[in-house]
N, C-alpha and C positions, 0 to 999 in steps of 0.2 A: 826937078826934084819937088817932092811934096812932103811937108812936115805935118805930123799929126800929134796932137797933145791931148791925152785923155785926162779926165778928172771926175770926181764924184764918188769914187769908191770909198769903202770904209767898213766898219763893223756894225752889223744890224741884227736884231733878233728875228727869229723865224716869224713870218707873217708881216714883217715890215716892208718898207719900200726904199728904193734908191733910184736916183736918176744919174746915169753916166753921160758925160759930154765928151765929144771929140772935136776939137777945134782944128780946122785945116788951114794951111798956109795959102791955098788957092781956092778959087770959087768952086763950090761943090757942083756947079753946073757942068764943070769939065769932067766929072767922074762918071764912069760907066756903071760902076757898082760901088756900094758902100756897105759895110757890115761890121758886126761885132762877133768876136770869137772869145772863147775862154779856154783856159788851160790850167791843169793841176800837175804837180810834180809826178813824173813817171807816166803821164798820159799825153796823148796827142791833142793838139789844139783842135777844138771843135767849133763849128758854126753855131751861133746862137740866133742871130737874126741878120737879115740882109735886105737891101732895097736896091733896085736897079733903075736905070733910066726908063721912064714911063711909069714910075711909082709902084711897080709891083713889089711885094714884100714876101719874104720867106722866113719861117721860124722853125727852130728845132721843135720836135713834138713835145719835148719836156717843158717848154716854156710857153707854148701856145695858150693864149687866153690870159697870161700873166705879164708878159713882156710886150713892149711896143717900141718899134724903131721909128724915128721921125727925123726930119731935117729942118733947119732954119737957114734958108738961102742967104738972107741978109747978114747972118753971123758966120756963114761958112762952117756950120756946126751940125754934127750928127748926134742924135741923142738915143739913149736906150733907157726907157722907163721900165723899171722892174718892180712889180707888185707881188704881194703874197710870197715873199721870198722863202726859200727852203734851204736847209743846210747843204743839200746837194748842189745848190747854185754857187757855192763857194768856189773861188778860183781867181786867177788873174785874167782880167778882161782886156782884150786888145781891139783897137779900132783898125779897120782895114779899108783901103780904097783901091780901086782898079781903074787905070787909064789904058784903054785898048789902043789908042792911036796918038800920034804926035811925038814930038821930041822927048816928052817926059813919060811916054807910055811905060807902064810897069805896075807892079804890085807893091803897095806901100803899107807899112805898119807903124803904129805908135808903140810906145814903150810899155804900155799896159798900166792898169790900175787894179789894185787888190780889192776884192769883195769877199768879206767873210760873214757868213750867216750862222749865228749861234742857235742852238736848239733850246 
């Protein structure tokens, strides 16, 4: 079992920045992929940014150049730095990790943190 706890959401004006954190209960070395997703009411959850073993990263086209995903191995934490925020970035942001092998293999999600960007 892997527990994920997100933090760092809040209300910010357009053009501002926020940094989201996702603290994991296990070493992030054990994860095959880590990512951030966002969701709004009535919409599907969409990928915002992800990173896989080998340090490759992937971003939604709408956030490229503005958001950056990173990890701190010592703190077992995944971050999402969000700059130049826009009202359309509003949503609940969820942390996700994937374990492909082992007894704990599976897809894990945090409870989410709300980000609201005002115009």
